[in-house]
N, C-alpha and C positions, 0 to 999 in steps of 0.2 A: 384041399389045395394048400400048397406050401406058401409060406410068407414071401419067398422069393418070386414065385409065380404071380402072386397078387401085385407085388411091387413092379414087376416087369410089365404087366398089363397096364397098370396105372401110368407108368412112364411112357408106354406106347401111346396111350390115349392123350397124354399131355403134349406129346411131340407132334400130334396131328395139327396142322395149321389150317385154320378156317379162313377161307377167302370170302369176305363180305362184299356185297355188291353196293356200289355207291351211285346215287343219282342226285340231281340238283332240283331244288324247288324253283318255282317261278320267281321268287324273290332273291334267288342266288344262294340260298343256304344249301350246303351239301348234307345229304342224309345217307345213312348206311343201314343196311338190313341184310339178312341172310339171302332172301330171294324176293322180297317185297310181296310176300303172300300173307293171307289172313292168319293171325296168330303169331307171326314172327316179331321179334323185338326190333324196334327202329330207334335210331339215335341221330341227333344233330351233331355234326362235327364242327368244332370251333378250334382250329389249330390242332393241338395235341389232345384236347378235351372232347370227350364224347358225353353228350347229355341226352337222356331219354326225351322224346318229343312229348309235349303236353297234349292233353285231350283236345281234339279239334279236327278240322278239315284242312288238308294240305293239297296244293296243286303242283304236280311235277312239271318240268319244262316241256315235256311231250304232251301235256294236256290231261294226263291221267290224274285221278283224284285218289287220295289215301285218307281214310277216316281212322283216326286214333281214338279208340273208345276207352282204353285204360292208358295210364301214363306209360309210354314206351312200348305199347303193344298195338299192332295193326289190327283194327276191327273189321275194316271193309276196304276193298280195292275196286275202284271203278275205272275201267279202261276206256279209252276213246272209242267212240262208235266208228265203224268202218267208213261211214259217209264223211265224218269229220276228218278222218285220216286222209281220205281220197281228196277232199276239198283242200286240205293243207298242202298235199303233194302237188295238186294242180296249180295252186297259187304260187308255190315255190318254182314250179316249172315255168310259169308265165313270167315271173320276175327274172329268172335266168335267161329266158329267151329275149326279153327286152334289154337286159344288160348286154347280151351278146350282140344285138342289133346296134345298140349305141356304140359299143366298142368298135364294131366293123365300120360304122359311119365315121367315127373319129379317126380311125386308121386310114380311111379313104381320103380324108382331108389333110393328113400329114404329108409334107413334101418328102419324097423318097431319099434325097441326098443332102449331105451337109452343105454343099455349095448353095443349094436352093434356100436352105434355112438362113445361111449367112447373107445371101442376097436380100431376103425379106427383112432381116434385121437392119441391114444397111439402108434399105429404102425408108424404114421407119425412123432411123437415127439421122439421116442425111440433112433434113431441115434444121435440126438443132446444131449440127456441125457447121453448117453454113452461117447460122446466126452467130455462133461463137467466133467464127473466123472474121466476120464483119466487125464485131466488137474489138477483136484483137488488132485489126487493121486501124480502127479509129484510135485506139490507145497508142499504137505505134506512131501515128501521125501527130498526136498530142505530145508525145515524148520528143519528137523531132522539133516541134515548135518551141517546147520548153527549153531545149538545149540552145536553140538559136537565140531566144530571148535572154537567157542567162549569159551567153557568150558576148552579147552586145552591151551588157551592163558592165561598167568599169568597177574594178575591185577597189575597195576603200581600205583604209587602215583599220585593223581590228581595235575594238573598243576595250580598254582596260580600266579597272576600277582603281582610282587613286583617292584615298580619303584625304580631306583637306587638313585635318589635324589629328595628330597621333595622341591617343589617350592611354595612359598607363592604367592597367586594371587594378593594380595595388592601390593607387591613389584614388581611383574612382569609387571603390567600395569601402569607404571609411566610415560607415554609419555606426550607430551605437550597438547594433545587434551583431556585429562581426567580431569574432574573437581574434586574438593576436596571431594565433596559428593560421587561421584562415587568411588573414591579411598578408602574412609572410608568403603563403603559397600563391596567392594572387599576384603578389609582387614578383615572384620568380617566374610565373607564367607570362607576365607582360613584358619581360625582357627579351 
């Protein structure tokens, strides 16, 4: 065989894309294997990182068990028994039937038109609207009384502040701790 033939076969083998099967464990971890058969390598996927599974027993979401006897190698696969599968399917069907019945009952209770919905809402809100209207009327009456009372009171002259004696700030702060500059500024301000 020529070197070019060997190289072309190697490149052909390298270009083959292997599609690995993925399943989820009951704890939510995604695992990947060729076909989940005995002897296949199995990896836990954590984002971009693939780590071989440790030795132990793992339960898939469908209830099947995988036993890893060597790190990263499936040692045994235990599928669900047919009875368990049938029981799970029956339980699922019962849940679906009860959900359908509940939905049908709820739909039967729903008013068919928007007008009926609005009427029901208005019936529920009307007592509150009446209560607020009564409070508004009472406040309006109080406002009218207040206006009448205030219009009957005679207006008086506004009060203004008139100090009895005018004190010059410059003369007032002539203590020992005031500097000459400060006293001049105070004198200017008091003028």
